[in-house]
N, C-alpha and C positions, 0 to 999 in steps of 0.2 A: 462412575462417569470422570474417564482420564483425555484432560487435555493438552494437545503438545504447545509449546508457539516454535517457531522456526523462521529462521531469516539467514540471509547470507551479507556480508558485506567485506570489501576490501579498502585499501588507502580510506580508511573513515577520517583519520585526522586530518590529514594533507588534502581532502575533497571536501573538508565539511560537511561528514554527515550526522546527525545527532543521533545514532546509534545509541548508544547507551539509555538516551531519554524515550526512543524507539520502543526497547525491550522492558525498561520499568513501565512502560505505559499501559501494557496487558498482563507483565508479569503477575499482580496481584490473582487472576484466574486461571492459571496453567501451571497444571503438577512435574512438566519439563519443561523447558526451550533449548532448544537446539539453534547453536550460533555456527554455520558453516565460516571460518576464516581464511580467507583468502591469502596466497601469499603477499604479504603487502610490503613496501618503503617507507613503511611509520609505524609509527606506538600501536595501532589498533589494535593488538592481539590483546595490548597490555590493558586497553582501556576497556574490553570485553572483563579482563578477569578480575576488575579495580568491582564491577559488580556484584563481586561476591556472596553468589546467593547458592544456597546447594543442588538448586534446579535449574540452573546453567550447563548446560553438555559443547563444550567446545571439541568439535569437529576442524583440521583443518584440510585446507585443496591446495591446488597446483593450478591458477588456469592458464590452457591451452589459448596459445594465443593464435593459433590456426585458425578455432571457431570464432573469427570475428566480424561478421555478416551478417546481418538481422537482430544481431543482437542473440544468439542462440548458447553465448558462453552463460549468459544469464540466467537464461534459462535450464542449462544442465547444472549451473551453481545451486536453483532454488531446487533441482533434483536432488541435489547429493544432502541438501537439509533434511526434507522431504522423507529420506529413505530413512533416517534415525529415527523418527517420530514413533513412538507406541503408544500414544492416546487414541479413544477415539475421535478425538475431533484435532486436526490442527487448524491451529490459530498461525496465519503465515501473517506478517508483517515485512515489509522493508525497510531498509535502512535508514529513511530517509520521512515514514511516516509513524504515526503517533494517533495512537488514539485517547481521549477524554477518558476520565475516567470517572464522568458523568456518566459514561455506557456501560461498565463493565459488567454490572448487574444483567444487566438487559440483554447481553453477549452471553453470558453464564447463560442466564432464563430460556435461551432463544437454543441453544445450543441440549440443554435437560430434556424440553421440551421435545422437539425431533429427533432426539437420539433414539427411540423408536420407529419411527418411520423412513426404511432403507431408501422410500423413493425422495428424501430431501440428502442430497450428496452435497451441502454447499449451502453459507449465507453471503447473503450481495449487503454491500455497503457502499452509501455516500460517502463521494470527495468531493474537500475542498480543498482547494489549489492556492498554498499562497503562492506570491508573488512579488521577486524584489525587494521585499518587505517583509515584518509579521504584521504589517498592519493592512496589506494592500494582499486582493484574491482575484484570478483571473475569474471572467465569468463570462465565457465564452464560448460558443460551438468550437468539435476539433477537441477539447479538453474533458477526458472520459470524466462523466457522473457519476457512474456507477463501477464496481469490479468485486471481484468475490476473492474473501478475504480468510472465510473460513469453509474447511474442507471435510466430510470427512474420508479416515484413512484405513487404507488396507483394503479399498476397495478397485488400485491401478488407476489413480488421476496422477496424472504427472502438469507437471507447466507448461504453459502453451507459450512457441513464441517466442518473445523477449523476453518472458516471465510476468506477462499485464496481468495473465490470468491464467485457468486451467480447463483441459479436456480429460476427457477419459475415452479409452479406443478410440480416439479421434473425434468424438460426437462434445457437443455441450454441456456442460454440465446444468443438472435439474435444481436449481435454487431456492428458497425464499426469501425473504426483505427480512434483515434484520432489527430496520428501525435506528440504526447507530449513522455514527459519521467516521471516515478516517479524515483527519488535517493531515497533508501531503507538504512538507517543509522540503521538495526538491529546489525550489527555485527562490526559496528565503534566505538567501549568502548575500555574504561579500562580494561586489561584484568581482571582483577580482580572483577570487577563489573561486564562486561561480563558472566564469569564463574557464579555466583551468579544469574545473569536475565537467563542463559541457565537452569540452575535448576529448579528454580524459573517454566521456562515456560517448560520443559519435566514432569512437575505436572500431568501439564493437558492433555499430554499424555499416562503415564506410570505410574504404582504403586510404590509402598517406595522400595521395592524391588531390583525391574531392575535402579530406579534412582539409589540408594546405589553401586551396582553393576558396575552403567556406571562412577560414579565418585569415587570409590574408588581409584584410581592412580592420580587425577587429570583431569586438564580440561586443551584441547590444541586446539591451535589456528592452521590447517591446511593451509598450504601458498600451495599447488598444483595446477594450475590453478588463480593461482593469477597474475594479472598486473597491471600497472600502470594507476592511472586516470588522461586523458588529458582533461581539462576543467575547467569550473569556477564551483563553490559551487552558491545552491541559495545564495542570501544576506541575506533572514532570518539565515542562517547558520553561519556566519560570528564570531559572539561573540562567538558560541560554541569552534569553529575553531581553533580559539586564544589563550582558556582558554587550550586547550588538551598540556598535559604536558606526554604523552605517546607517543609512535608509534610501528610498527614492519617494518623494515625491509626487503626489496628483494630487487635485483636486476630488473629491469624491463627490463634489456638487454637479459636475460637470455632467454633461447632459450625453449617452450613447449617440451615435447615429440615429436618425428615427427608423429605417430600415432595417438595421440591425436587432435595432431594438423589439421594432414587432414582430422580426421571424422568432427571437427567443420566446415572447409572448406564445406565439401559434404554439411553438416546439412544447413550451411547457403545458397549452391544455391539450396537444393530443401526444403529450408521453415521450417526445422528440424524436420526430416523426425521422428516419433517416438516420438516425443512430446505431452506429455499430454494438450488437449486444453480442456478449462471450460465454452466452448463458441461459437458461430456459426457467423463466418467473412462472415457480408454481403459487398456485392459492392460498396463501396462508391460513386464510381462515379456513376453509376445507379441513386442509392438512391438521389442523391444532385442535380440531373438533375431533377427526382421527386418533390425533393424539390423545386427545382425553378418554374418550373410548376406553383405546390399548390400556391406557391406565386404572382405567376401571373395572375392567376386564379382569388384569390380573389381580387387580386389591379380592377380586373372588375366589381366587383359584388358593 
């Protein structure tokens, strides 16, 4: 089994993307890693080169500024990275996402188990969204809790809309749950860098007039739905966290509004009723039994 890692990035230094940590977090289980580096106005390319690993393969691209509606440019850049992957599986990770080392063996094992089962087209991951700090996370509806980050290669899968998920010939992918989490640090930045990053990102969804109106009164970090993070960060993040000289305080003991708290409990019970799902979740136990049967059959031939 061969595993390809893939990501795209542009202006990582300027906008505070932890892309080096992102790549390093899953590199141990990858046989190659494709990094699509866009035409940047900073030292992004040097940062990627500094990883200095023979598995890293850099491709460069120029961003089409005409593709700025609906985040389409992000999907295009994702597809460029995917097109260079040669593995059986592709582990796609965005430049502000990191996986904890405790999950590496599990993900690799899931890839091996389901590789013979063509019905499985990808692996699904839970998401933890850090917000305003490395010690706070967003915990409210409206923030996606699951996304596909491992896809089967060479079946025609492409990035969907703004590169948040994937589709195959327009339909949702059939996936099993990986049992693992992705730590999303997209909103865990110095507030000044966060404002610049978010304004730049909005550029790929909206026109200039919309952006000027939105940011006329400045940029606001909204603390609603934020709770204290309890747990450990991925080891690769240690250096960045130690250097952080900013933080946004929120009392973790502060209770949520009763109605919102009750809504989240109901959603948990019914597996998030009304949640948008860009995937079809398969019965992993059934398929794992099928995979075991396939392996046993092969051992007797």
